[in-house]
Z-matrix of the N, CA and C atoms (Angstrom, degrees):
N
C 1 1.462
C 2 1.554 1 98.69
N 3 1.441 2 113.40 1 134.78
C 4 1.405 3 120.04 2 -177.87
C 5 1.691 4 107.63 3 -83.76
N 6 1.346 5 102.98 4 161.10
C 7 1.596 6 111.20 5 -174.48
C 8 1.314 7 109.09 6 -56.55
N 9 1.329 8 125.44 7 -47.13
C 10 1.452 9 125.27 8 -171.36
C 11 1.569 10 108.56 9 -56.82
N 12 1.321 11 115.33 10 -48.07
C 13 1.515 12 117.25 11 172.75
C 14 1.482 13 112.18 12 -52.15
N 15 1.168 14 116.51 13 -50.58
C 16 1.601 15 118.32 14 -175.40
C 17 1.425 16 110.30 15 -62.99
N 18 1.433 17 117.40 16 -43.48
C 19 1.560 18 115.54 17 174.39
C 20 1.396 19 113.95 18 -62.93
N 21 1.410 20 123.44 19 -35.41
C 22 1.444 21 127.69 20 178.96
C 23 1.534 22 106.76 21 -56.75
N 24 1.276 23 115.13 22 -50.27
C 25 1.363 24 125.41 23 -167.56
C 26 1.771 25 110.00 24 -65.64
N 27 1.363 26 100.42 25 -45.59
C 28 1.624 27 108.64 26 177.80
C 29 1.630 28 105.57 27 -63.07
N 30 1.315 29 116.60 28 -38.99
C 31 1.519 30 112.51 29 179.17
C 32 1.538 31 114.80 30 -74.44
N 33 1.297 32 113.50 31 -27.14
C 34 1.576 33 112.28 32 168.96
C 35 1.415 34 111.87 33 -61.37
N 36 1.344 35 120.27 34 -41.10
C 37 1.511 36 122.59 35 -179.01
C 38 1.485 37 108.46 36 -62.33
N 39 1.383 38 115.08 37 -40.56
C 40 1.471 39 119.31 38 179.06
C 41 1.431 40 113.93 39 -64.22
N 42 1.333 41 120.03 40 -38.35
C 43 1.304 42 125.72 41 179.58
C 44 1.468 43 113.41 42 -70.52
N 45 1.382 44 119.37 43 -34.35
C 46 1.396 45 117.57 44 173.41
C 47 1.524 46 111.29 45 -68.96
N 48 1.231 47 116.36 46 -43.40
C 49 1.538 48 116.87 47 176.39
C 50 1.489 49 116.59 48 -61.75
N 51 1.249 50 112.22 49 -38.05
C 52 1.630 51 117.75 50 171.16
C 53 1.427 52 114.05 51 -57.74
N 54 1.390 53 117.00 52 -43.95
C 55 1.565 54 118.79 53 175.24
C 56 1.345 55 111.47 54 -60.95
N 57 1.431 56 115.45 55 -46.78
C 58 1.544 57 113.94 56 -179.23
C 59 1.329 58 112.95 57 -69.57
N 60 1.258 59 127.06 58 -29.38
C 61 1.437 60 129.53 59 176.00
C 62 1.573 61 113.79 60 -63.57
N 63 1.388 62 117.13 61 -37.31
C 64 1.366 63 123.55 62 172.60
C 65 1.583 64 111.74 63 -69.35
N 66 1.263 65 120.89 64 -12.30
C 67 1.428 66 121.47 65 173.34
C 68 1.467 67 113.74 66 -134.30
N 69 1.362 68 112.31 67 59.66
C 70 1.406 69 123.35 68 -172.82
C 71 1.628 70 109.80 69 -67.93
N 72 1.296 71 114.75 70 -29.41
C 73 1.514 72 112.92 71 -178.42
C 74 1.444 73 118.07 72 -76.54
N 75 1.418 74 117.23 73 -4.33
C 76 1.536 75 122.97 74 179.00
C 77 1.439 76 111.99 75 -145.07
N 78 1.272 77 114.98 76 148.56
C 79 1.480 78 117.51 77 168.21
C 80 1.584 79 116.29 78 -67.61
N 81 1.272 80 121.33 79 158.46
C 82 1.417 81 121.86 80 -174.64
C 83 1.576 82 103.88 81 -122.72
N 84 1.292 83 112.34 82 138.24
C 85 1.507 84 117.10 83 177.43
C 86 1.561 85 106.49 84 -67.96
N 87 1.380 86 109.43 85 144.89
C 88 1.458 87 117.00 86 -176.76
C 89 1.505 88 107.47 87 -67.42
N 90 1.294 89 121.79 88 -34.81
C 91 1.500 90 122.76 89 179.77
C 92 1.541 91 108.94 90 -65.55
N 93 1.309 92 119.13 91 -35.82
C 94 1.405 93 121.97 92 174.68
C 95 1.580 94 117.63 93 -60.86
N 96 1.357 95 112.45 94 -44.43
C 97 1.350 96 120.04 95 171.80
C 98 1.442 97 114.94 96 -57.68
N 99 1.375 98 115.80 97 -53.93
C 100 1.421 99 124.45 98 177.63
C 101 1.606 100 111.40 99 -45.36
N 102 1.303 101 114.35 100 -55.60
C 103 1.453 102 124.92 101 -174.32
C 104 1.467 103 108.29 102 -62.69
N 105 1.282 104 123.79 103 -39.15
C 106 1.426 105 128.80 104 -174.48
C 107 1.490 106 106.13 105 -71.34
N 108 1.380 107 121.09 106 -40.04
C 109 1.390 108 116.07 107 -173.04
C 110 1.664 109 112.78 108 -86.97
N 111 1.346 110 109.10 109 -16.69
C 112 1.461 111 114.61 110 -177.59
C 113 1.581 112 113.24 111 -55.12
N 114 1.322 113 117.21 112 -29.85
C 115 1.433 114 121.57 113 178.01
C 116 1.597 115 109.68 114 -61.76
N 117 1.274 116 115.82 115 -35.12
C 118 1.519 117 116.35 116 -176.16
C 119 1.417 118 108.62 117 -98.09
N 120 1.334 119 124.98 118 -26.61
C 121 1.427 120 131.31 119 -172.93
C 122 1.411 121 109.48 120 -133.49
N 123 1.227 122 128.64 121 85.60
C 124 1.500 123 127.55 122 177.67
C 125 1.576 124 115.34 123 -56.53
N 126 1.298 125 114.54 124 -26.91
C 127 1.417 126 122.36 125 179.36
C 128 1.616 127 112.76 126 -68.90
N 129 1.190 128 122.08 127 -19.91
C 130 1.434 129 126.20 128 -174.61
C 131 1.490 130 121.06 129 -49.85
N 132 1.349 131 110.77 130 -33.78
C 133 1.546 132 118.68 131 -177.77
C 134 1.518 133 107.32 132 -62.57
N 135 1.284 134 116.52 133 -36.88
C 136 1.481 135 118.48 134 -177.22
C 137 1.541 136 112.01 135 -85.86
N 138 1.349 137 117.89 136 -10.94
C 139 1.446 138 120.13 137 -168.33
C 140 1.591 139 109.60 138 -123.21
N 141 1.254 140 119.38 139 -9.09
C 142 1.500 141 121.84 140 -170.78
C 143 1.509 142 112.92 141 -56.82
N 144 1.484 143 112.63 142 -39.59
C 145 1.414 144 116.09 143 -175.48
C 146 1.504 145 106.86 144 -63.95
N 147 1.374 146 120.57 145 -45.74
C 148 1.548 147 123.47 146 179.64
C 149 1.521 148 108.04 147 -54.95
N 150 1.300 149 120.42 148 -36.73
C 151 1.375 150 124.67 149 -173.10
C 152 1.577 151 112.02 150 -73.34
N 153 1.422 152 109.55 151 -43.59
C 154 1.431 153 115.15 152 173.76
C 155 1.617 154 113.57 153 -61.83
N 156 1.347 155 112.03 154 -42.70
C 157 1.590 156 115.02 155 174.58
C 158 1.497 157 111.47 156 -58.27
N 159 1.281 158 117.44 157 -40.77
C 160 1.484 159 120.39 158 -176.21
C 161 1.481 160 106.84 159 -65.70
N 162 1.361 161 118.61 160 -53.44
C 163 1.437 162 125.66 161 179.08
C 164 1.520 163 113.61 162 -55.00
N 165 1.348 164 115.40 163 -48.05
C 166 1.394 165 118.42 164 171.79
C 167 1.456 166 116.73 165 -60.65
N 168 1.268 167 121.93 166 -51.21
C 169 1.450 168 128.66 167 177.99
C 170 1.616 169 108.33 168 -50.25
N 171 1.327 170 118.52 169 -39.77
C 172 1.344 171 120.09 170 -174.97
C 173 1.571 172 111.91 171 -81.74
N 174 1.354 173 117.22 172 -6.41
C 175 1.454 174 125.00 173 -173.79
C 176 1.474 175 118.47 174 79.16
N 177 1.328 176 113.28 175 23.10
C 178 1.624 177 113.70 176 -176.56
C 179 1.531 178 106.66 177 -93.70
N 180 1.301 179 121.40 178 -21.57
C 181 1.533 180 125.15 179 -178.15
C 182 1.386 181 107.11 180 -133.58
N 183 1.405 182 114.91 181 153.28
C 184 1.415 183 122.86 182 158.78
C 185 1.515 184 110.96 183 -114.81
N 186 1.297 185 115.70 184 152.89
C 187 1.548 186 119.63 185 -175.95
C 188 1.521 187 100.60 186 -122.32
N 189 1.394 188 108.92 187 132.72
C 190 1.485 189 121.84 188 179.21
C 191 1.544 190 111.02 189 -120.08
N 192 1.370 191 120.81 190 142.12
C 193 1.490 192 118.32 191 173.35
C 194 1.494 193 94.30 192 -142.86
N 195 1.330 194 114.15 193 140.72
C 196 1.498 195 129.96 194 -177.94
C 197 1.473 196 110.36 195 36.14
N 198 1.282 197 118.69 196 45.11
C 199 1.483 198 126.23 197 173.05
C 200 1.409 199 117.12 198 83.25
N 201 1.452 200 120.01 199 -6.17
C 202 1.350 201 122.68 200 176.39
C 203 1.524 202 112.98 201 -106.91
N 204 1.358 203 110.97 202 145.80
C 205 1.498 204 119.63 203 177.32
C 206 1.519 205 108.36 204 -65.20
N 207 1.274 206 116.54 205 125.87
C 208 1.605 207 123.16 206 -175.79
C 209 1.630 208 106.45 207 -87.35
N 210 1.346 209 117.71 208 132.62
C 211 1.350 210 121.67 209 169.03
C 212 1.550 211 107.99 210 -95.81
N 213 1.325 212 123.28 211 82.21
C 214 1.322 213 126.79 212 -171.22
C 215 1.507 214 122.33 213 -38.05
N 216 1.381 215 113.29 214 68.80
C 217 1.518 216 121.40 215 171.05
C 218 1.423 217 114.75 216 -77.86
N 219 1.366 218 114.90 217 -21.28
C 220 1.442 219 122.96 218 -179.45
C 221 1.487 220 109.83 219 -142.97
N 222 1.310 221 122.30 220 169.21
C 223 1.412 222 122.17 221 177.48
C 224 1.422 223 111.75 222 -58.10
N 225 1.339 224 119.59 223 134.59
C 226 1.454 225 121.29 224 175.35
C 227 1.558 226 112.47 225 -73.20
N 228 1.347 227 113.39 226 137.67
C 229 1.409 228 119.01 227 -175.60
C 230 1.607 229 104.95 228 -64.64
N 231 1.300 230 113.23 229 150.95
C 232 1.649 231 121.52 230 177.54
C 233 1.429 232 111.55 231 -51.93
N 234 1.435 233 122.31 232 -24.79
C 235 1.453 234 122.49 233 -176.84
C 236 1.535 235 107.71 234 -85.44
N 237 1.276 236 121.51 235 -1.15
C 238 1.554 237 124.48 236 -176.62
C 239 1.559 238 101.99 237 -64.93
N 240 1.279 239 104.09 238 150.64
C 241 1.594 240 118.15 239 176.47
C 242 1.507 241 111.02 240 -97.71
N 243 1.262 242 125.48 241 131.23
C 244 1.436 243 129.80 242 -172.41
C 245 1.660 244 101.59 243 -111.66
N 246 1.278 245 120.05 244 128.03
C 247 1.621 246 123.49 245 -178.25
C 248 1.531 247 102.53 246 -126.17
N 249 1.310 248 116.07 247 135.98
C 250 1.393 249 123.50 248 170.49
C 251 1.528 250 107.70 249 -75.73
N 252 1.335 251 113.94 250 138.46
C 253 1.471 252 119.64 251 176.32
C 254 1.525 253 109.25 252 -95.66
N 255 1.477 254 108.92 253 172.37
C 256 1.446 255 113.98 254 177.02
C 257 1.444 256 111.79 255 -58.13
N 258 1.361 257 119.20 256 -41.60
C 259 1.490 258 127.99 257 179.24
C 260 1.562 259 107.34 258 -62.45
N 261 1.290 260 124.03 259 -37.71
C 262 1.451 261 128.62 260 174.70
C 263 1.512 262 110.51 261 -68.03
N 264 1.252 263 122.92 262 -35.08
C 265 1.422 264 125.99 263 173.43
C 266 1.535 265 110.68 264 -68.23
N 267 1.338 266 114.64 265 -42.54
C 268 1.588 267 112.88 266 175.37
C 269 1.546 268 108.90 267 -65.40
N 270 1.333 269 124.59 268 -28.29
C 271 1.330 270 121.19 269 -176.65
C 272 1.613 271 107.44 270 -73.25
N 273 1.228 272 111.87 271 -41.74
C 274 1.528 273 121.67 272 177.34
C 275 1.609 274 111.25 273 -56.25
N 276 1.261 275 109.17 274 -47.25
C 277 1.490 276 120.68 275 -175.68
C 278 1.566 277 115.59 276 -82.21
N 279 1.345 278 112.84 277 1.37
C 280 1.475 279 121.54 278 174.31
C 281 1.584 280 111.46 279 73.06
N 282 1.262 281 115.95 280 17.44
C 283 1.434 282 118.35 281 172.83
C 284 1.573 283 114.53 282 -69.31
N 285 1.451 284 113.02 283 -37.30
C 286 1.299 285 122.71 284 172.39
C 287 1.517 286 110.75 285 -121.52
N 288 1.394 287 119.27 286 163.27
C 289 1.480 288 123.00 287 -179.19
C 290 1.372 289 102.67 288 -125.24
N 291 1.466 290 112.50 289 153.15
C 292 1.476 291 121.10 290 173.20
C 293 1.595 292 107.41 291 -150.93
N 294 1.330 293 109.66 292 111.15
C 295 1.619 294 113.94 293 -174.89
C 296 1.586 295 110.29 294 -64.80
N 297 1.353 296 118.67 295 -4.13
C 298 1.528 297 120.31 296 174.75
C 299 1.464 298 107.31 297 -87.35
N 300 1.248 299 129.16 298 -1.92
C 301 1.357 300 123.26 299 -179.23
C 302 1.534 301 108.71 300 -131.34
N 303 1.223 302 119.97 301 136.43
C 304 1.488 303 128.84 302 -177.11
C 305 1.516 304 111.21 303 -119.95
N 306 1.253 305 112.96 304 139.10
C 307 1.553 306 126.42 305 176.13
C 308 1.395 307 116.31 306 -110.77
N 309 1.271 308 127.81 307 146.45
C 310 1.396 309 129.19 308 179.10
C 311 1.634 310 108.40 309 -70.25
N 312 1.267 311 120.81 310 -6.51
C 313 1.462 312 120.78 311 -179.94
C 314 1.550 313 110.15 312 -82.34
N 315 1.303 314 117.32 313 110.59
C 316 1.486 315 121.78 314 -175.25
C 317 1.620 316 105.99 315 -55.40
N 318 1.308 317 122.52 316 -33.49
C 319 1.349 318 123.44 317 -176.64
C 320 1.515 319 113.57 318 -63.25
N 321 1.324 320 116.08 319 -23.65
C 322 1.499 321 122.70 320 -176.63
C 323 1.478 322 113.74 321 -95.03
N 324 1.443 323 117.74 322 -2.95
C 325 1.450 324 122.45 323 -179.82
C 326 1.570 325 112.86 324 -87.02
């Protein structure tokens, strides 16, 4: 995989976390996140599930569907709700670092 693709994917993960950070008090529907990012990253519709898996595996987000926590054995439905965890907040606030997530803030790079 070329470096540009890797950077684009890291940035997409950062954008997802940033949107969730802006709405910490409530979970956000996966479809809403997808539509919001599509303006900046048209590839997101084919990749969002992989980004959600990554973020969930790292403990940065939790995925809920019909009121139940999902154990991502399959792609989450677009109606699933995504919520930022305390660890995700720590990543957003710079308390922890992850080379697999990139943010637009040059001070964080």
